[in-house]
N, C-alpha and C positions, 0 to 999 in steps of 0.2 A: 806278913813280916816288908817292912817299910826298910827303903834302900836310895841312900845319895847317888848312885850311880845308873840310875837309870835318866833315862827319855822319855819324852812322848811321842807319839810318832800318830799321823793320820792312819788308817789303815784305808782300802776301801776294796771291791771288787767286782763285776762286771758281767762275768760269766754264767749267775745260777742269782737270776733275779725277777723270780715270781714270786708271789707271795707267800707269805712267812718268812722267808728270809731276810739276812742282815746284807744292805747295802754297804755304811760302813763305820766304825766306831774310832774310840780314841784312846790308847793304849801306851801304856808303861811298861817300856822293858829294855831290855839292857844294850843292844841296837838293831838296826835292820833286820836282819834274820831271827832274833828274835820272835818282832812285830810279826812277820809272816804266819809263827807258829803258835799265836794269840788269840781266838778264837773268840767272835763275840758272842757266838752261842753259847747260856749255859748249860746246856744236853749234851755238850760236844766231846766228852769222854766217853770212849772206845765201849767200856762196859753199855753206858743206857745207851746204843745203837742195836750193839748185842743184843741186846735184852728185846728190843723194839722190832728189830728187823729190816733196819731203815740201814739208807744209805750214810757213811761216816760223814758226809759235809753235805745233811740235805740242808741247813739252814743257812750256807757259810760255804766256803766252795774249796778247793788245794790249798798250800803256801805258794805254791808256784806262780797260782793266778793270782796272788794280793799283788795290791797295787799301796806302795809303803811311799811316806813322805813326814819328813821332820819337821817337830814343831819346835821343840824347844825341854831343855831340860826341867825333871821333874820336882817337884818337892820333896826335900828329904823323907817326909812324912809318908810319898804315896807309897802304894803296893805295887810292885808287876800286878799286872793284868788291862781286862779293862773297865779304864777309866768313863766312859757311857759309847753308848752305841741307836746306831741308825735303824728299826727296824719296819719291815713292808708288812703290816699284819694282811689278810687278807679274812 
């Protein structure tokens, strides 16, 4: 669902920097706090991690460790979520 009240943010982290992790992403979010809670990891739903028996933040990090930088206003046709992401494949 698109929303004209969204902004674009660059989110990044440097606490989880091993192979097969995300280091940054551009996200469309309501505000800075909302951006911190958007994970670029497409498997970051709680059910998947419980089924796989893995750490919840395997490919990303805890929201408190996310750095957020405002980029600008999102186009009205952009939906809340990840626009693009940087993944360090191993």
